[in-house]
N, C-alpha and C positions, 0 to 999 in steps of 0.2 A: 503493498498498499504506499508507504515511504518514497519509494522511487518514482511510483506512478504521478504521485500527487508530485513531487520534485520535479517531474519531467515537465505536467502541464504549469508550474509556476513556472518554470523555465521557458516555454514556449507562448507562456502569454507576454513575459517580456518582450516576445519578437512581433508582438502584436500592433495593432494600431491604440489597443484598451486594454493596458495592463492589468492583470485583476492585482486584488490585496492578497496578500500572503495571509492573512485571515480568513480570506473567503476559500482560498483553497484547502486550507487546515479543515474548516469548516464543513463542506462536503467531501473531504476523505474520511473524517471522523464520526459521519453521517451515515457515510456508506459503511463502514467497515463495522462499527458498532449498530450498525441497521437499528439507527434512533435517528428522531429529526432535531437533536437538540444540540447548540452548537458544543467544541472543545470547551470543558471545562476552564477555568482559569486557574494560576497559582503553577504548581511543579508541572503537573500533567500538561497544559498550553508549553511551557518555558521547554519540556522536553523535546515535544512535538516538533515544536520551530527548529529547535537545535538537530533534529533527525532527518525534516526537509532541508532546511539549508544544506546540512552535511551532503545529503542526496543531490544536491543541485552542483555542489560542487566538483561530487564524484562524478557525474552527468558528462561536467563540461571537460573536465579531464580526460574521460573516455573519447568525448570529440574531439578531446586536442584543441578544446575552445574557439574551433569551426564551424561556428552558427550557420554559414552560408553557405548553404548545401543545395549543391547543382544534382540536378533531379531529371531523371529520366525522359519525361513525359513530350520535353520541347523538342529534343533528339528525336523521339519514336514517332511525333507525328511528320517533323519534315522530312526524314525517312521514308517513311510510311507515303507521303506525297509523290516524293524522289521513285521508289520503287513503283510507283501508283499499283498498290496492294490492296485489297477488295476493302470496303467496309466493316464487316466482319471478322478482317485478318485485325486492322484497327482494333478494333473493339474489345478482341481476345487479349492483343500485344496488350494494350491499356491496363486490363485486368491484371495480366501477368506484373506487370511491372508496380502495381500496385502491392500484389501480395508478394511481390521479392523481398520487401522490405519485412515479411515474418521472418529473413532468414537473418540469423545473428552476424553473420559476416558480409550483409549485403553492403553494408558502407565501406569494404577495402574496393568494390566494383567501380570502377569509373562510370558515371552516367551514362555515356555514350554507348560506351558497353555493353549496358542493360538494356539498354534501348533497341540494339542490332539483336542482343538473344531474343528479346521477348518477340521482336517480328520474327525471328528466323522459328522459333520454338511454335508460335500461332500459325503461322504461315503452315506449317509442317501437320500441326495439329489437326488443322482444318483441311488439311490436302487438297488445297487450293488446285485450280483447273489450270490457271495462269500459271509458269513456271518461272522462279526468278531468275537471273545469270548464274550463272558457277561462280560460287566462292564470291558472290556480290560482298560479302560480309568485309574482305580484305580493303574496300572500297570506303569503309569508312573505320578505317585502321582497327578490328577486329581481328583476332587470331581464331584458329583452330581450338586453339586450348582454353582461350577465354569462352568460347559457348559449350566448350563439353564443362567448365568447373560452372557454369551457370546454370548449364541444364543439372547439374549434380547437387546444387543447392535445390532447386524446383522438385527435383525427386525427393529430398529430404523434408520439403517444406509439407509438400501434399501428404506425405505418407504421417507427418508430427501432426497436422492440424487435425484438429477434431471434427465431426462431420457437422454441417448446419444441422441445427434442430428447427421443427420445422412450428 
């Protein structure tokens, strides 16, 4: 709970309307304790505040204080337009790009490589009738090893994620 709340607090600092730490704490507390009451004052409040701020510092260290994320979506849309892939392929590739962030190592890959891999996987999964040029991913600075590594990440993601509950 603490790391999740720390991440939310950090992410709100990057938005146009940052939230107060106390507001984040109250929501996290009410979810964890299954109550509508705010965080009690005193030592419990102070301890939770320290845990959340420590968590924020840990998250920043893991991210190497680099909060300017380069996301794969813009690359994916540009590459898809260039390759003239179908709308269905684009939709599946965008879903794959979003799902890729479930991989613990997702931040280790360059965004443009993730975009290429998502298009490649989506095109393959949909068995599109219009073939793409052979080794087209080389034109976007992606290697066979890049594609294989990201495909392996997806295999892990989709075998670990719990099934959706209706």
